[in-house]
C-alpha positions as a printed NumPy array, in Angstrom:
array([[-30.113,   2.798, -18.654],
       [-33.532,   2.345, -17.156],
       [-33.643,  -0.148, -13.823],
       [-35.053,  -3.033, -13.553],
       [-36.645,  -4.866, -10.302],
       [-34.328,  -7.895,  -9.654],
       [-34.236, -10.566,  -6.785],
       [-30.923, -11.591,  -5.032],
       [-27.99 ,  -9.221,  -3.491],
       [-26.963,  -6.047,  -5.24 ],
       [-24.317,  -3.25 ,  -4.3  ],
       [-24.319,  -0.707,  -2.06 ],
       [-26.41 ,   2.441,  -2.597],
       [-25.353,   6.291,  -1.95 ],
       [-28.169,   5.802,   0.808],
       [-26.004,   3.116,   2.456],
       [-22.791,   4.589,   1.8  ],
       [-20.799,   5.228,   4.926],
       [-19.295,   8.706,   4.857],
       [-16.399,   8.517,   7.321],
       [-14.827,   5.528,   5.54 ],
       [-15.372,   7.099,   2.147],
       [-13.124,  10.175,   3.557],
       [-10.665,   7.822,   5.208],
       [-10.04 ,   5.825,   2.043],
       [ -9.91 ,   9.229,   0.165],
       [ -6.778,   9.641,   2.656],
       [ -5.198,   6.939,   2.468],
       [ -5.592,   6.535,  -1.477],
       [ -4.002,   9.724,  -2.122],
       [ -1.387,   8.965,   0.84 ],
       [ -0.173,   6.096,  -1.001],
       [  1.174,   7.684,  -3.558],
       [  3.552,   9.496,  -1.649],
       [  5.129,   5.854,  -1.254],
       [  4.282,   4.568,  -4.75 ],
       [  5.672,   7.9  ,  -7.042],
       [  9.308,   5.998,  -5.802],
       [  8.665,   2.54 ,  -7.799],
       [  7.644,   4.397, -10.89 ],
       [  9.689,   7.278, -10.615],
       [ 13.181,   6.461,  -9.655],
       [ 15.436,   3.288, -10.424],
       [ 14.027,   0.136,  -8.167],
       [ 16.234,  -0.077,  -5.735],
       [ 15.469,   3.132,  -4.214],
       [ 12.586,   2.084,  -2.524],
       [ 14.859,   0.096,  -0.115],
       [ 18.16 ,   1.482,  -0.394],
       [ 17.246,   4.96 ,  -0.62 ],
       [ 21.025,   6.205,  -0.908],
       [ 20.435,   4.43 ,  -4.158],
       [ 18.233,   7.343,  -4.912],
       [ 20.302,  10.614,  -3.186],
       [ 21.234,  12.911,  -6.283],
       [ 20.113,  15.859,  -4.794],
       [ 20.741,  17.571,  -1.208],
       [ 17.405,  17.677,  -0.183],
       [ 16.379,  13.993,  -1.231],
       [ 17.911,  12.692,   2.043],
       [ 15.522,  15.206,   3.729],
       [ 12.51 ,  14.202,   1.845],
       [ 12.89 ,  11.164,   2.667],
       [ 13.254,  10.996,   5.735],
       [  9.816,  12.632,   6.222],
       [  7.863,  10.667,   4.236],
       [  9.455,   7.773,   5.886],
       [  8.919,   9.466,   9.448],
       [  4.959,  10.247,   8.267],
       [  3.557,   8.041,   5.788],
       [  5.721,   4.571,   5.29 ],
       [  3.453,   1.505,   5.803],
       [  0.638,   3.85 ,   7.802],
       [ -1.488,   5.142,   4.457],
       [ -1.011,   1.043,   3.191],
       [ -2.059,   0.514,   6.821],
       [ -4.969,   2.245,   6.516],
       [ -5.718,   1.247,   3.341],
       [ -5.707,  -2.327,   4.095],
       [ -7.993,  -1.299,   7.771],
       [-10.353,  -0.044,   5.669],
       [-10.768,  -3.046,   3.033],
       [-10.893,  -5.146,   6.167],
       [-13.862,  -3.181,   7.341],
       [-15.531,  -3.405,   3.631],
       [-15.68 ,  -7.505,   3.738],
       [-17.477,  -6.934,   7.118],
       [-20.102,  -4.292,   5.55 ],
       [-20.565,  -6.446,   2.148],
       [-21.164, -10.015,   4.101],
       [-23.071,  -9.723,   7.569],
       [-26.426,  -9.811,   9.146],
       [-29.474, -11.026,   6.338],
       [-28.402,  -8.405,   3.599],
       [-25.107, -10.908,   3.652],
       [-23.743, -11.889,   0.659],
       [-22.205, -15.498,   0.036],
       [-19.521, -17.094,  -0.106],
       [-19.368, -17.671,  -3.757],
       [-20.45 , -13.968,  -4.235],
       [-17.125, -13.073,  -2.143],
       [-14.9  , -15.561,  -4.012],
       [-16.237, -13.734,  -7.12 ],
       [-16.083, -10.267,  -6.131],
       [-11.966, -11.392,  -4.487],
       [-11.187, -12.959,  -8.186],
       [-11.962, -10.176,  -9.918],
       [ -9.859,  -7.803,  -7.847],
       [ -7.201, -10.273,  -8.339],
       [ -7.688,  -9.953, -12.266],
       [ -7.905,  -6.21 , -11.995],
       [ -4.473,  -6.518, -10.008],
       [ -2.558,  -8.513, -12.184],
       [ -3.708,  -6.587, -14.971],
       [ -2.53 ,  -3.075, -13.065],
       [  0.776,  -5.568, -12.01 ],
       [  1.946,  -6.797, -15.657],
       [ -0.1  ,  -4.295, -18.352],
       [  0.309,  -1.159, -16.372],
       [  3.457,  -1.929, -15.366],
       [  3.366,  -1.114, -11.632],
       [  5.709,  -3.791,  -9.759],
       [  4.161,  -2.636,  -6.331],
       [  0.436,  -3.113,  -6.994],
       [ -1.299,  -3.567,  -3.783],
       [ -4.665,  -5.43 ,  -5.476],
       [ -3.141,  -9.099,  -5.801],
       [ -2.636,  -8.993,  -2.469],
       [ -5.348,  -7.954,  -1.105],
       [ -7.564, -10.188,  -3.245],
       [ -5.453, -12.985,  -1.726],
       [ -5.625, -11.779,   1.606],
       [ -8.935, -10.854,   1.573],
       [-10.174, -14.304,   0.611],
       [ -9.601, -15.608,   4.302],
       [-11.599, -12.708,   5.479],
       [-15.099, -14.442,   4.52 ],
       [-14.333, -17.139,   7.465],
       [-14.043, -14.712,  10.259],
       [-16.788, -12.361,   9.999],
       [-18.733, -13.462,  12.676],
       [-15.452, -13.506,  15.135],
       [-15.86 , -11.038,  17.935],
       [-13.823,  -7.916,  17.486],
       [-11.285,  -9.032,  20.419],
       [-10.891, -11.896,  18.644],
       [-10.096, -10.164,  15.686],
       [ -7.674,  -7.439,  17.838],
       [ -5.916, -10.644,  19.102],
       [ -5.082, -12.448,  16.022],
       [ -4.152,  -9.034,  14.268],
       [ -1.932,  -8.542,  17.459],
       [ -0.59 , -11.663,  17.122],
       [  0.726, -11.569,  13.665],
       [  2.095,  -8.314,  14.026],
       [  4.073, -10.333,  16.825],
       [  5.186, -13.071,  14.39 ],
       [  5.59 , -10.651,  11.799],
       [  7.96 ,  -8.543,  14.427],
       [  9.845, -11.716,  15.27 ],
       [ 10.384, -12.706,  11.931],
       [ 11.929,  -9.003,  11.362],
       [ 14.226,  -9.935,  13.95 ],
       [ 15.213, -13.007,  12.536],
       [ 16.224, -11.244,   9.14 ],
       [ 18.222,  -8.59 ,  10.817],
       [ 20.499, -11.192,  12.4  ],
       [ 20.543, -13.669,   9.858],
       [ 21.742, -10.82 ,   7.804],
       [ 24.028,  -9.619,   9.553],
       [ 25.608, -12.722,  10.177],
       [ 25.634, -12.997,   6.263],
       [ 27.444,  -9.263,   5.724],
       [ 30.047, -10.534,   8.516],
       [ 30.654, -13.5  ,   6.728],
       [ 31.045, -11.553,   3.255],
       [ 33.223,  -8.773,   4.482],
       [ 35.499, -12.058,   6.224],
       [ 36.042, -13.616,   3.087],
       [ 36.421, -11.178,   0.634],
       [ 39.896, -10.37 ,   2.814],
       [ 41.055, -14.055,   2.489],
       [ 42.977, -14.712,  -0.813],
       [ 42.77 , -18.516,  -0.261],
       [ 39.355, -19.273,  -0.318],
       [ 39.917, -23.42 ,   0.614],
       [ 40.534, -22.172,   4.116],
       [ 37.067, -21.033,   4.373],
       [ 34.628, -23.577,   5.507],
       [ 31.678, -24.2  ,   3.412],
       [ 29.588, -22.645,   5.644],
       [ 31.11 , -19.633,   5.83 ],
       [ 31.353, -20.037,   2.493],
       [ 27.594, -20.017,   1.813],
       [ 26.242, -17.222,   4.435],
       [ 28.813, -15.204,   2.439],
       [ 27.015, -15.474,  -1.049],
       [ 23.41 , -15.384,   0.259],
       [ 24.99 , -11.706,   0.991],
       [ 26.055, -11.123,  -2.42 ],
       [ 22.683, -12.817,  -4.093],
       [ 20.658, -10.663,  -1.158],
       [ 22.191,  -7.109,  -1.998],
       [ 22.181,  -7.803,  -5.763],
       [ 18.98 ,  -6.393,  -5.958],
       [ 19.032,  -3.414,  -3.48 ],
       [ 23.028,  -2.356,  -4.011],
       [ 22.482,  -2.286,  -8.116],
       [ 25.816,  -1.811,  -9.862],
       [ 26.709,   0.955, -12.324],
       [ 25.904,  -0.939, -15.367],
       [ 22.565,  -2.741, -13.498],
       [ 21.475,   0.438, -12.969],
       [ 22.543,   1.4  , -16.569],
       [ 20.659,  -1.522, -18.223],
       [ 17.54 ,  -1.453, -16.124],
       [ 16.964,   2.629, -17.526],
       [ 17.352,   1.473, -20.685],
       [ 14.895,  -1.207, -20.937],
       [ 12.226,   0.956, -18.308],
       [ 12.828,   4.076, -20.762],
       [ 12.644,   1.777, -23.772],
       [  9.479,   1.629, -25.827],
       [  6.517,  -0.325, -23.796],
       [  7.863,  -3.818, -24.726],
       [ 10.987,  -3.265, -23.389],
       [  9.692,  -1.974, -20.115],
       [  7.23 ,  -4.294, -19.856],
       [  9.839,  -7.482, -20.204],
       [ 12.198,  -5.742, -17.448],
       [  8.759,  -5.456, -15.516],
       [  7.681,  -8.978, -15.378],
       [ 10.297, -10.548, -13.655],
       [ 10.311,  -7.558, -11.526],
       [  6.905,  -8.557, -10.349],
       [  7.209, -12.268, -10.775],
       [  9.968, -11.517,  -8.231],
       [  7.629,  -9.483,  -5.805],
       [  4.869, -12.158,  -5.907],
       [  7.646, -15.443,  -5.354],
       [  8.771, -13.848,  -1.87 ],
       [  7.814, -10.291,  -0.899],
       [  4.124, -11.592,  -1.052],
       [  4.307, -15.118,   0.992],
       [  6.972, -13.753,   3.425],
       [  5.867, -10.343,   4.107],
       [  3.384,  -8.379,   2.3  ],
       [  0.16 , -10.919,   2.474],
       [  0.509, -10.848,   6.695],
       [  1.114,  -7.411,   6.663],
       [ -1.82 ,  -6.603,   4.84 ],
       [ -3.938,  -9.641,   6.424],
       [ -3.133,  -8.432,   9.959],
       [ -4.438,  -4.895,   9.328],
       [ -6.843,  -6.159,   7.873],
       [ -9.164,  -8.26 ,  10.826],
       [ -7.701,  -4.973,  12.762],
       [-10.137,  -2.857,  10.681],
       [-12.792,  -5.817,  10.665],
       [-12.635,  -5.215,  14.83 ],
       [-12.63 ,  -1.381,  14.054],
       [-15.674,  -1.469,  12.417],
       [-17.641,  -4.259,  14.587],
       [-17.386,  -1.761,  17.306],
       [-18.185,   1.322,  15.213],
       [-14.864,   3.392,  15.244],
       [-14.301,   3.974,  11.951],
       [-18.048,   4.654,  11.284],
       [-17.348,   7.691,  13.961],
       [-19.642,   6.847,  16.857],
       [-17.023,   7.384,  19.268],
       [-16.483,  10.934,  21.195],
       [-14.827,  13.492,  19.963],
       [-12.384,  12.825,  23.421],
       [-11.972,   9.541,  22.086],
       [-10.5  ,  10.504,  18.615],
       [ -8.195,  12.612,  20.126],
       [ -6.544,  10.602,  22.29 ],
       [ -6.491,   8.279,  19.543],
       [ -4.64 ,  10.697,  17.304],
       [ -2.362,  12.04 ,  20.515],
       [ -1.849,   8.348,  21.363],
       [ -1.355,   7.089,  18.006],
       [  0.812,   9.878,  16.515],
       [  2.978,  10.424,  19.672],
       [  4.004,   6.48 ,  19.31 ],
       [  4.533,   6.702,  15.493],
       [  6.269,   9.345,  15.536],
       [  8.94 ,   8.4  ,  18.172],
       [  9.316,   5.042,  16.611],
       [ 10.072,   5.843,  13.266],
       [ 11.861,   9.12 ,  14.754],
       [ 14.668,   6.511,  16.185],
       [ 14.68 ,   4.6  ,  12.941],
       [ 14.914,   7.67 ,  11.07 ],
       [ 17.89 ,   8.544,  13.141],
       [ 18.892,   5.045,  12.738],
       [ 19.264,   5.602,   9.598],
       [ 21.296,   9.128,   9.413],
       [ 24.079,   7.749,  12.223],
       [ 24.464,   4.583,   9.828],
       [ 25.119,   6.42 ,   6.831],
       [ 22.499,   4.467,   5.301],
       [ 24.013,   1.391,   5.319],
       [ 21.511,  -1.292,   3.809],
       [ 20.542,  -2.355,   7.361],
       [ 19.327,   0.441,   8.906],
       [ 17.193,   1.267,   6.337],
       [ 15.705,  -2.172,   5.028],
       [ 12.113,  -2.065,   6.377],
       [ 11.71 ,  -6.479,   6.597],
       [ 14.675,  -5.826,   8.862],
       [ 13.711,  -3.11 ,  11.744],
       [ 11.912,  -5.03 ,  14.347],
       [ 10.273,  -1.705,  15.508],
       [  8.736,  -1.199,  12.294],
       [  5.274,  -2.401,  12.733],
       [  4.51 ,  -0.31 ,  15.804],
       [  5.858,   2.858,  13.855],
       [  3.281,   2.131,  11.057],
       [  0.186,   0.902,  13.074],
       [  0.933,   4.083,  15.719],
       [  0.805,   5.885,  12.674],
       [ -2.075,   4.163,  11.087],
       [ -4.367,   4.616,  14.123],
       [ -2.945,   8.783,  14.963],
       [ -4.365,   9.872,  11.067],
       [ -7.394,   7.507,  11.569],
       [ -8.032,   9.323,  15.384],
       [ -7.495,  12.429,  13.564],
       [ -8.936,  12.526,   9.658],
       [-12.407,  11.419,  12.495],
       [-11.957,  13.722,  15.122],
       [-11.87 ,  16.751,  12.132],
       [-14.849,  15.281,  10.097],
       [-16.67 ,  15.451,  13.824],
       [-15.63 ,  19.042,  14.271],
       [-16.084,  20.069,  10.524],
       [-12.901,  20.901,  10.278],
       [-12.599,  19.651,   7.209],
       [-16.081,  21.573,   5.025],
       [-15.388,  20.989,   1.531],
       [-12.425,  18.905,   1.544],
       [-14.795,  15.881,   3.394],
       [-16.512,  15.964,   0.348],
       [-13.926,  15.821,  -1.992],
       [-11.934,  13.202,   0.029],
       [-15.042,  11.322,  -0.067],
       [-15.368,  11.192,  -3.681],
       [-11.87 ,  10.066,  -3.822],
       [-12.545,   7.382,  -1.744],
       [-15.94 ,   6.165,  -3.378],
       [-13.668,   5.934,  -6.874],
       [-10.7  ,   4.442,  -5.116],
       [-10.292,   1.925,  -7.827],
       [-10.26 ,   3.646, -10.546],
       [ -8.315,   6.367,  -9.323],
       [ -5.581,   3.827,  -7.704],
       [ -5.314,   2.787, -11.237],
       [ -5.196,   6.268, -12.964],
       [ -2.271,   6.343, -10.896],
       [ -0.593,   3.542, -12.701],
       [ -1.611,   5.119, -16.043],
       [ -0.242,   8.581, -15.159],
       [  2.946,   6.939, -14.228],
       [  3.035,   4.314, -16.993],
       [  2.975,   7.29 , -19.445],
       [  5.284,   9.828, -17.253],
       [  8.082,   7.239, -16.204],
       [  8.451,   4.715, -19.064],
       [  9.134,   4.374, -22.307],
       [  5.62 ,   4.062, -23.607],
       [  5.449,   7.793, -22.802],
       [  8.134,  10.715, -21.42 ],
       [ 10.51 ,   7.528, -20.414],
       [ 11.28 ,   9.693, -17.33 ],
       [ 12.585,   7.521, -14.929],
       [ 15.479,   8.183, -12.91 ],
       [ 15.982,  11.563, -14.976],
       [ 14.119,  13.516, -11.376],
       [ 15.628,  14.026,  -8.239],
       [ 13.593,  12.406,  -5.452],
       [ 12.314,  15.46 ,  -4.423],
       [ 11.408,  16.275,  -7.489],
       [  8.746,  13.267,  -7.827],
       [  6.137,  15.401,  -5.225],
       [  5.37 ,  17.793,  -7.244],
       [  3.724,  15.488,  -9.963],
       [  2.407,  13.756,  -6.85 ],
       [  0.746,  17.247,  -5.661],
       [ -0.407,  17.6  ,  -9.318],
       [ -1.943,  14.161,  -9.185],
       [ -3.367,  14.927,  -5.741],
       [ -5.41 ,  17.945,  -7.636],
       [ -6.588,  16.438, -10.371],
       [ -8.3  ,  13.658,  -8.505],
       [ -9.662,  16.098,  -5.797],
       [-11.362,  17.967,  -8.532],
       [-12.323,  14.911, -11.459],
       [-13.869,  12.422,  -8.869],
       [-16.669,  14.861,  -7.246],
       [-16.996,  15.829, -10.297],
       [-18.058,  12.526, -11.841],
       [-19.709,  11.588,  -9.076],
       [-22.062,  14.055,  -9.956],
       [-22.727,  12.662, -13.275],
       [-22.356,   9.247, -12.571],
       [-23.065,   6.874,  -9.594],
       [-20.172,   5.006,  -9.283],
       [-16.207,   4.932, -11.127],
       [-16.124,   3.665, -14.278],
       [-13.442,   0.43 , -12.542],
       [-15.796,   0.317,  -9.715],
       [-19.461,  -0.082, -12.143],
       [-17.213,  -2.949, -13.811],
       [-16.441,  -4.421, -10.72 ],
       [-19.307,  -4.479,  -9.31 ],
       [-21.156,  -5.589, -12.922],
       [-18.475,  -8.497, -13.007],
       [-19.478,  -9.646,  -9.292],
       [-23.181,  -9.565,  -9.59 ],
       [-23.163, -10.418, -13.038],
       [-25.576,  -7.72 , -14.123],
       [-24.366,  -4.131, -14.477],
       [-26.528,  -1.834, -12.021],
       [-27.391,   1.888, -13.443],
       [-24.478,   3.863, -14.16 ],
       [-25.914,   7.349, -14.512],
       [-27.772,   8.898, -11.74 ],
       [-31.672,   8.726, -11.943],
       [-33.495,  11.568, -14.247],
       [-34.99 ,  12.962, -11.178],
       [-31.576,  14.111,  -8.823]])
């Protein structure tokens, strides 16, 4: 395809890319599947209520390992990089207009809706990123210090909300347990009955009856039409409740922090080896201690629901942010020391094709786990999902650099750019390369 001279903003070229961002994005993209595979492969309640997915003696250990090392951290790292990407997209003499930014976010929203509804991934993050990212244009010139302060404030507010959620649910649970023992409900106050009913409604989504589990599995293992019909309800529920109350603010806080880290050169690898070593050690130490405490509490409570429900843990954000920054420091330390070598190029390729690879994971899981393909949902133990993760990782680490040796963009990245800029950039490398 021949290129032509054009005026106006253009997509970032190969020479302008920052390798550290691509490597980090590739690492996060692969890591996200560690969590998402549970939503694809097990009964829907198993993500928040691990007991629903414990069908083998190895399963609790696998859950604990993922919760300790990856829960929230990979999503956090991905959100950091999205925030950095907005700064990269909008600043300085090459700044893109507000119209271009919102066109970009609108098309990301459309792609997210396709992933959520058409590809049947009820846990899609692109919708949330499109909505949270829409706010970032107006803070693109805010100082790093103020961005950090804003992110910290949001984390404090979210953690406070988690605390109130824990207290409120405990009160409702206690009311439910008390009311269940009373034969004459007329002696119970309306307030107490309402609290008990609130707990019953809440757990209905997470502690499914055997009949509810069978109905869900039958729908998801049926043909595409039945899986689609079940998934619509799940996506609508996520968009109506989880996104506005939890997921939006979770993503926004990390995006603001990512903008600050980019403005200070930390994400680009501009700091010293000692800086990244200390960041890795401090972040991982804090993250492992907090996450280890939460996992220990879950085991001590025998996985009682409120001991594992993330949005009821006051310490949740401390642990995940610690792990996020710890991984950030570790990857950049390894990049600067040259340890990653060949893996660095492959991770960067996965990161450059992050949108394509993210949707590819949805497509693979659509055919593996729903009735549109093999219908394996609920058929495998939790531990048995992770060999599938390893195969997908290997495929993406091999195919991504192969693709980029021939094309400038991933297929979805190319479409997104074309829709954003209103013209289609050359897809293939020039003949001289």
